[in-house]
C-alpha positions in Angstrom: -70.8 -38.7 -17.4 -72.8 -40.6 -19.6 -75.4 -42.9 -17.5 -75.0 -40.5 -14.6 -78.2 -39.3 -12.7 -79.2 -35.8 -14.6 -79.6 -33.9 -11.0 -76.4 -35.7 -9.7 -74.5 -35.0 -13.0 -75.6 -30.7 -11.5 -75.7 -31.4 -8.0 -72.0 -32.6 -8.0 -70.7 -30.5 -11.2 -68.4 -28.6 -10.5 -68.0 -25.6 -8.0 -70.1 -27.9 -5.8 -66.8 -30.1 -4.0 -65.5 -28.1 -1.7 -69.1 -27.2 0.1 -69.4 -31.7 -0.7 -65.9 -32.2 1.2 -66.1 -30.2 4.2 -69.2 -30.8 5.2 -70.3 -34.4 5.0 -68.7 -36.5 8.1 -65.8 -39.1 7.4 -66.7 -42.9 8.6 -66.5 -44.2 12.2 -63.2 -46.4 12.8 -65.2 -49.5 13.4 -66.7 -50.1 10.6 -63.4 -50.1 8.7 -62.5 -52.2 10.9 -65.2 -55.0 10.1 -64.4 -54.3 6.2 -60.8 -55.5 6.8 -62.8 -58.5 9.0 -64.7 -59.9 6.1 -62.3 -58.8 3.2 -59.7 -61.3 1.5 -56.9 -62.7 3.6 -54.3 -62.9 1.1 -52.5 -59.7 1.1 -51.5 -57.2 -0.2 -54.6 -56.3 -1.5 -56.0 -54.2 -4.7 -59.1 -51.7 -4.6 -61.1 -50.3 -6.5 -63.6 -47.9 -5.4 -65.8 -47.1 -7.7 -68.5 -43.9 -7.0 -65.2 -41.9 -4.8 -66.4 -38.3 -4.7 -64.0 -36.3 -3.3 -62.3 -38.4 -1.3 -63.5 -39.1 1.8 -64.4 -43.3 2.6 -60.9 -43.2 0.1 -58.6 -41.2 3.2 -60.2 -42.8 5.7 -59.4 -46.2 5.0 -55.2 -45.3 3.7 -55.5 -43.5 7.4 -56.5 -46.5 9.0 -54.4 -48.9 11.0 -55.5 -52.2 9.8 -55.3 -50.4 6.7 -52.0 -48.9 5.8 -49.9 -51.3 5.0 -52.1 -54.2 3.4 -52.7 -51.8 0.1 -51.0 -52.9 -2.6 -53.1 -50.9 -4.9 -56.1 -48.2 -4.7 -57.9 -47.4 -8.6 -61.1 -45.0 -7.5 -63.8 -44.7 -10.1 -65.0 -41.4 -10.3 -67.7 -39.9 -13.4 -67.3 -36.1 -12.0 -64.4 -34.4 -12.9 -65.5 -32.2 -10.4 -65.2 -34.4 -8.1 -62.0 -36.6 -9.4 -60.1 -33.1 -9.0 -60.7 -32.3 -5.3 -59.8 -36.7 -4.6 -56.9 -35.8 -6.4 -55.7 -32.3 -4.7 -56.3 -34.4 -0.8 -55.5 -38.3 -1.4 -51.2 -37.6 -2.4 -50.4 -41.1 -1.3 -48.8 -43.0 -4.8 -50.3 -46.1 -4.8 -53.7 -44.8 -5.0 -54.7 -43.3 -8.4 -58.6 -42.0 -10.1 -60.6 -42.2 -13.4 -63.4 -41.4 -15.2 -65.7 -44.6 -14.9 -69.0 -45.9 -13.9 -70.3 -48.2 -12.3 -70.8 -50.3 -15.1 -68.2 -49.3 -16.9 -64.7 -49.2 -14.6 -61.9 -50.1 -17.4 -60.0 -51.7 -15.0 -59.0 -55.7 -15.5 -60.6 -58.8 -15.8 -60.1 -60.0 -12.3 -57.6 -57.5 -11.0 -59.6 -56.4 -7.7 -59.4 -58.3 -4.4 -62.0 -56.1 -3.3 -65.2 -53.0 -4.6 -66.1 -50.9 -2.3 -68.9 -48.7 -3.1 -69.0 -45.9 -0.3 -72.4 -43.0 -0.8 -72.8 -43.6 -4.1 -74.6 -46.9 -4.8 -78.1 -45.7 -4.5 -77.5 -43.5 -7.7 -76.5 -46.4 -9.8 -79.0 -46.8 -12.8 -78.3 -50.7 -14.4 -77.9 -52.5 -11.1 -77.7 -56.1 -13.2 -74.6 -54.9 -15.5 -73.1 -53.7 -12.6 -72.9 -56.7 -10.7 -71.7 -57.8 -14.6 -69.1 -55.5 -14.6 -68.6 -56.2 -10.5 -68.2 -60.0 -11.0 -66.0 -59.7 -13.8 -63.1 -58.1 -12.7 -63.0 -59.2 -8.8 -60.5 -62.0 -8.2 -62.9 -65.2 -7.3 -63.8 -65.1 -3.5 -63.6 -60.9 -3.8 -66.3 -59.1 -2.2 -67.5 -55.6 -3.3 -68.3 -53.2 0.1 -71.8 -50.9 0.2 -71.2 -48.5 3.0 -73.8 -45.7 3.8 -73.9 -42.7 6.5 -77.2 -42.0 6.8 -78.3 -39.4 9.5 -80.1 -41.6 11.9 -83.8 -39.4 12.1 -85.0 -42.4 14.7 -82.3 -42.3 17.2 -83.3 -44.4 20.3 -82.9 -40.5 21.8 -86.2 -39.2 19.6 -84.0 -36.9 18.7 -86.6 -35.2 16.5 -85.9 -32.2 14.9 -82.9 -34.8 12.8 -86.8 -35.5 11.4 -87.3 -32.4 11.2 -84.4 -31.7 9.3 -84.7 -34.3 6.5 -88.7 -34.2 6.0 -87.3 -29.9 5.8 -85.1 -30.8 2.5 -86.5 -34.6 1.1 -89.5 -32.0 -0.1 -86.7 -30.8 -3.2 -85.8 -35.0 -4.3 -87.9 -34.0 -7.0 -87.8 -38.2 -7.9 -83.3 -39.1 -7.3 -82.9 -42.7 -6.1 -82.4 -41.6 -3.0 -80.9 -44.5 0.1 -84.4 -44.8 2.2 -86.0 -45.3 -1.3 -84.6 -48.9 -0.6 -84.2 -49.1 -5.0 -80.5 -49.8 -4.6 -81.8 -53.9 -3.2 -83.0 -54.4 -6.3 -79.7 -54.8 -7.4 -79.9 -58.2 -5.4 -82.2 -59.8 -7.2 -80.7 -59.3 -10.9 -79.6 -62.8 -12.9 -76.2 -61.2 -13.2 -75.9 -60.8 -9.2 -77.1 -64.4 -7.9 -75.3 -65.8 -10.5 -71.8 -64.5 -9.1 -72.7 -63.4 -5.7 -73.8 -64.9 -2.5 -76.3 -63.9 -0.3 -75.5 -60.2 0.9 -74.5 -59.4 4.7 -75.3 -56.2 6.3 -74.4 -54.6 9.8 -75.7 -51.5 11.0 -73.3 -48.9 13.8 -75.3 -45.9 15.2 -72.6 -43.2 16.6 -72.7 -39.6 17.1 -71.0 -36.5 15.2 -69.8 -33.2 17.1 -71.8 -30.9 14.7 -72.4 -27.4 14.9 -75.5 -25.2 13.5 -73.4 -24.5 10.7 -72.5 -28.0 9.6 -76.2 -28.8 9.9 -77.0 -26.3 7.1 -74.0 -27.5 5.2 -74.4 -31.0 5.3 -77.7 -29.7 3.5 -76.6 -27.5 0.6 -74.2 -30.5 -0.2 -77.4 -32.8 -1.0 -77.2 -33.0 -4.7 -81.0 -32.1 -5.0 -80.9 -28.8 -3.1 -77.1 -27.7 -4.8 -79.3 -27.0 -7.8 -81.8 -24.8 -6.8 -82.3 -21.1 -8.0 -80.8 -19.5 -5.1 -84.7 -17.8 -3.8 -85.7 -21.4 -2.8 -82.5 -22.6 -1.8 -82.1 -19.4 1.2 -85.6 -20.3 1.8 -84.5 -24.3 2.8 -81.9 -22.1 4.4 -84.4 -20.3 6.4 -86.3 -23.1 7.6 -83.3 -24.9 9.0 -82.1 -22.8 10.9 -85.7 -22.1 12.4 -86.0 -26.2 12.8 -82.5 -26.5 15.2 -83.5 -22.6 17.0 -86.4 -24.1 18.7 -85.5 -28.1 18.7 -85.1 -28.2 22.6 -84.0 -32.1 21.9 -80.6 -31.4 21.0 -77.5 -33.0 23.1 -75.3 -30.1 24.1 -71.8 -31.1 24.1 -70.9 -27.6 24.9 -73.6 -25.0 24.2 -71.1 -21.9 24.9 -69.9 -22.8 22.0 -72.9 -24.2 19.9 -71.5 -27.4 19.8 -74.3 -30.5 20.0 -74.7 -34.1 19.1 -75.4 -35.5 15.2 -76.8 -38.7 15.5 -75.8 -40.7 12.8 -75.6 -44.0 11.5 -73.0 -46.2 9.3 -74.7 -49.0 7.2 -72.7 -51.4 5.2 -73.6 -54.5 3.0 -70.9 -57.1 2.0 -71.1 -59.0 -1.1 -68.8 -61.4 -1.6 -68.2 -63.2 -4.7 -69.0 -67.2 -5.4 
């Protein structure tokens, strides 16, 4: 896994990926419909998914009615061997495959892809200029790169303060990892290779609610790479603190309090960059 952040290598390494796949949310249908609407019109499509992880986005895409009949082939690229293993177990359609690779080196042939998708991963990119050069190389003229993230909505209009408290508690352990909220990924859109090869990026955001439980909230926190690498005693302290925050979270919107289910405010953020 050369050119991969050390925290990502260990935090998403062997033994962590089943939790990641179980705890992380899928993607709302409207975001997938939007990608189809703004994407290439000629079908069937060749799609490259970089940083495919355990296949959460892959499975959402392949099962969405707008996409099921329009994909010629999907080539997933993922540097983590452990994540590739889970992906291969979960994604079983013949026209989707996974292989080792990075943002800067996909091994995809020149001009092969109609669409590149990067879900929940581009904030880990170590060299934006080289990545944009690679995106341009493998994309057909007029093809697009779509960057998509699922994010806890700490500033939700209903003032779900417990979400912000959860995030603040776990962010204490980030230790300089390149998280989405820092916006470092936006530097890609000012690099020479981006400005030469791509149009101005378009952005869209959707708000929605997940139905969750306290145990799922804790598991989502534990699936963060920088939490996964903590020593056991520190990880136990994080879990204890998160449970305390949830216990006093009086502003939670309950779905069924007797079953312990409540709304978790989320948003999906999408950026689309079309090749010139």
